[in-house]
ROTIGU-882822 format. One record per residue (C-alpha): x, y, z; residue in three letters. Coordinates in steps of 0.05 Angstrom, whole numbers, padded with zeros to 5 digits, always signed. Layout:
XYZAla;...
//
This chain:
+02057+01356+01164Met;+02022+01317+01110Gln;+02006+01343+01041Cys;+01939+01331+01006Leu;+01914+01339+00935Thr;+01855+01386+00924Pro;+01808+01326+00924Ser;+01837+01300+00989Glu;+01834+01369+01019Ser;+01760+01374+01002Ala;+01750+01304+01032Asp;+01786+01328+01095Trp;+01737+01385+01102Leu;+01676+01342+01087Arg;+01697+01288+01137Ser;+01699+01341+01191Arg;+01632+01371+01170Arg;+01665+01436+01149Ile;+01627+01470+01093Glu;+01689+01504+01068Gly;+01691+01493+00994Phe;+01657+01524+00934Cys;+01628+01491+00873Arg;+01693+01498+00834Asp;+01727+01455+00886Gly;+01769+01508+00919Val;+01759+01531+00990Pro;+01715+01590+01005Cys;+01706+01635+01064Val;+01645+01633+01108Phe;+01621+01655+01176Gly;+01569+01700+01209Asp;+01621+01752+01229Tyr;+01680+01778+01189Glu;+01739+01825+01192Val;+01770+01838+01125Phe;+01834+01880+01131Ala;+01899+01897+01099Gly;+01956+01849+01116Ala;+02016+01875+01153Pro;+02075+01890+01108Arg;+02129+01883+01161Asp;+02158+01812+01167Ala;+02160+01816+01243Arg;+02088+01838+01246Ala;+02068+01781+01199Gln;+02103+01731+01244Gln;+02072+01760+01306Ser;+02003+01762+01273Leu;+02012+01689+01252Ala;+02024+01671+01326Arg;+01962+01710+01348Asp;+01921+01679+01292Leu;+01937+01608+01313Val;+01924+01627+01385Ser;+01857+01657+01364Trp;+01837+01592+01330Leu;+01846+01555+01396Gly;+01866+01484+01409Glu;+01862+01436+01351Phe;+01877+01364+01334Glu;+01894+01381+01263Ser;+01893+01441+01216Ala;+01887+01445+01141Leu;+01925+01502+01109Phe;+01903+01499+01036Trp;+01944+01542+00988Leu;+01906+01560+00925Thr;+01946+01612+00888Asp;+02017+01640+00886Trp;+02012+01691+00829Pro;+02076+01728+00847Phe;+02115+01664+00841Tyr;+02189+01672+00855Gln;+02237+01613+00847Ala;+02270+01626+00915Asp;+02202+01625+00950Glu;+02182+01560+00917Met;+02250+01530+00933Ala;+02239+01545+01007Leu;+02168+01516+01007Ile;+02191+01455+00967Ser;+02248+01443+01017Ser;+02200+01447+01076Leu;+02153+01398+01041Arg;+02210+01350+01025Arg;+02230+01351+01099Ser;+02163+01316+01110His;+02174+01267+01053Gly;+02132+01305+01002Glu;+02161+01304+00932His;+02100+01325+00891Arg;+02094+01396+00864Leu;+02055+01446+00905Leu;+02003+01450+00850Ile;+01991+01375+00855Glu;+01984+01374+00931Ala;+01969+01444+00957Pro;+01936+01423+01023Gly;+01979+01420+01085His;+01953+01384+01147Val;+01988+01401+01212Phe;+01976+01364+01277Thr;+01966+01402+01342Gly;+02038+01385+01360Ser;+02061+01420+01296Glu;+02030+01486+01317Arg;+02096+01524+01314Asp;+02110+01500+01244Glu;+02041+01522+01223Leu;+02055+01591+01250Ile;+02118+01594+01207Gly;+02079+01572+01145Trp;+02026+01625+01155Ile;+02079+01678+01163Ser;+02115+01656+01100Leu;+02051+01654+01060Val;+02033+01725+01082Met;+02104+01748+01065Cys;+02102+01715+00997Phe;+02033+01743+00981Gly;+02001+01675+00969Trp;+01929+01655+00978Asp;+01916+01606+01034Gly;+01856+01582+01074Tyr;+01862+01556+01145Leu;+01812+01508+01177Phe;+01820+01471+01243Thr;+01791+01406+01271Ser;+01753+01401+01314Pro;+01721+01459+01277Phe;+01700+01515+01324Gln;+01667+01560+01272Gly;+01729+01602+01257Cys;+01773+01606+01196Met;+01824+01651+01164Phe;+01847+01670+01094Gln;+01910+01703+01067Thr;+01912+01735+00998Ser;+01959+01757+00943His;+01919+01822+00944Glu;+01952+01837+01012Asp;+01891+01825+01055Phe;+01873+01779+01112Ile;+01804+01755+01129Trp;+01782+01730+01197Phe;+01714+01695+01198Leu;+01676+01667+01256Ser;+01609+01638+01273Ala;+01621+01656+01347Asp;+01609+01727+01371Ala;+01661+01723+01427Lys;+01715+01698+01380Arg;+01695+01751+01329Phe;+01706+01805+01382Ala;+01775+01776+01394Glu;+01790+01778+01319Ala;+01770+01851+01319Gln;+01816+01865+01377Arg;+01874+01831+01341Ile;+01864+01871+01277Val;+01861+01936+01316Arg;+01923+01918+01357Glu;+01962+01913+01292Tyr;+01931+01978+01267Glu;+01911+01944+01202Leu;+01867+01981+01153Lys;+01798+01951+01158Ile;+01763+01946+01091His;+01700+01911+01116Arg;+01674+01882+01180Glu;+01612+01861+01214Thr;+01590+01918+01260Pro;+01625+01915+01328Arg;+01589+01877+01381Leu;+01579+01910+01449Glu;
//
C-alpha cells in the first residue's frame, strides 16, 4: 500500500482517465446506475460485504481508496489506522495523505480497510485501475453507494444489496 496526498490522489485519477473528483478537489460519485443503501451495522456483515464489494469491482492492477472524512474520530480507531499505515512506511498524518493505493496483490488488505472504514463510520471512495466504470463510497451517515456505468455490473450490485437486506434509499430502476 502506498499513501497519497489529495493532490497526488487527484493526479492518480486523472492519469487513469477517471473523472472522479469535484471542483473542490475531493472525490465525487458518478455513474449511470446507482444503489444507495444503508450500511450494515454488524461487523461480520461489513466484512462480508467488503469481500463482495471487491469481488464486484473485478480484477484490478491498483485501487485508490481515498478517505475524506472521519467525523466520529476516536483515538483508538486512528491508532489502528496509523499503525497499518506505518507498517507500509507511511509516517504522515491521515489528513496529509488520505489516499491509499493498493495493488492487485494487496486485495485482501483492501478488503480489511473497507471493512474498518465502514465500522468506523468514515467517508471513503474506492476507484480501480483499469477503470471498469464502477465505484463505491462509504459514509459517516451509515450508507453505502454502489455506482456503475455498466448495466450488468449494476444488476450485480442490486443483487448484493438485496442479499444483505440493506435498506435501499435510492436506486436506478431495476433492469430486466
